[in-house]
Structures are given as structure tokens and as C-alpha cells.
N, C-alpha and C positions, 0 to 999 in steps of 0.2 A: 580889290584888296580888302581883307576883312581883319578887324582888330579882335584880339583875343583878350579876355579877362580871366584871371585865375581866382578861384575861391576855395577856401578851406571851410568845411562845415564840421561841427562837433555836436554830438548828441548822445543822450542816454535814454533808454526806454523806461517804462514803468517798473520793470523787474530790477532795475538798478544793478544789473550784473556787470556792466562795463560801459565804456565810452567808445563810440565809433567815430572815426575821422575819415573824411573824404577830400581829395583834391580834385576839383572839377575845372574844366576849360569851357568857357562860354563864348561862343561866337554868334554872328548873325545866322549862321547855318545850323546851329544847335548846341547842345551840351554834351560833353564827353567826360567820363570819369577817367582820370589819369592815374590815380592811386587811391588805395584805401587801407585802413589800419584799425584794429580793435585792441583795447587794453582793458583788463579787468579792474574794477574799482577795488581799492584796498578794503578789507573786511570791516575795519573800524569805521571808515567813512560810510560804507554801505549800511551798516547797522545804525549809525547816527541818522542817516537820511530816512531809513525805514521808521525809526522811532518817532521822529518829528512828524512824519506824514501819516502815521497810523491814526485811525479814528479814536477820539477820546484821549489821545496822548497828552500828557502834561509836560513833556519835554519841550523846552523852548530855549534855543540858543540864539544869540543875536544873529540876524540874517547875514550881516557882513562877515561874521566868523565862518559861517557855512559857505558863503560865496568865496571867501578867501581859500578855504580848503579845496573846493572844486576847481577854482582857478589854478591853484598850485598843482593839482593833479593833472589838469588839462595841459599845463605848460610842461610838466616833467615827463608826461607820457606822449607828448606830441610826436608824430612820426617824422622821420627825416626825409620828407619829400624831396 
């Protein structure tokens, strides 16, 4: 008898074009992707992240505000696995 664990992973790449989500099943026998979903980042959030991460940028927002924006986006765009 093998026990199964389910994991949801969220990520965005360096292009900041969107967020990808995956639902994976992990057992002793291996890992299997059960579902996947992609969502575009809102243009205002994408521009904000690019501005903060650009070399020489003087734009600084409190990290918790940016984290709150990303967390809200992840929550609102989560797939209905």
C-alpha cells in the first residue's frame, strides 16, 4: 500500500509574464502531474515588479505590500483543481 501526497506549486519566471500552477501527486513510486494552469500577471503588477528589479531603479515599495499583491494574485487566479 502506498500513501499519496498532493502538492500545489506556484511560480513565475524572470519574464514576469504570468504565474504557472501545478498539482502533483507524489508517491513512493514517483511523481505525477495531475493538473496545470497558467495565468497572466496584471500589467500594473508586472510593471511594478520590473521597475523594482531593474538595475539602478530608485523605486522602492515596502516588501510586504508587494508580497501582499502577489499573494492576492496567486489566491484569485488559483486553478480549481
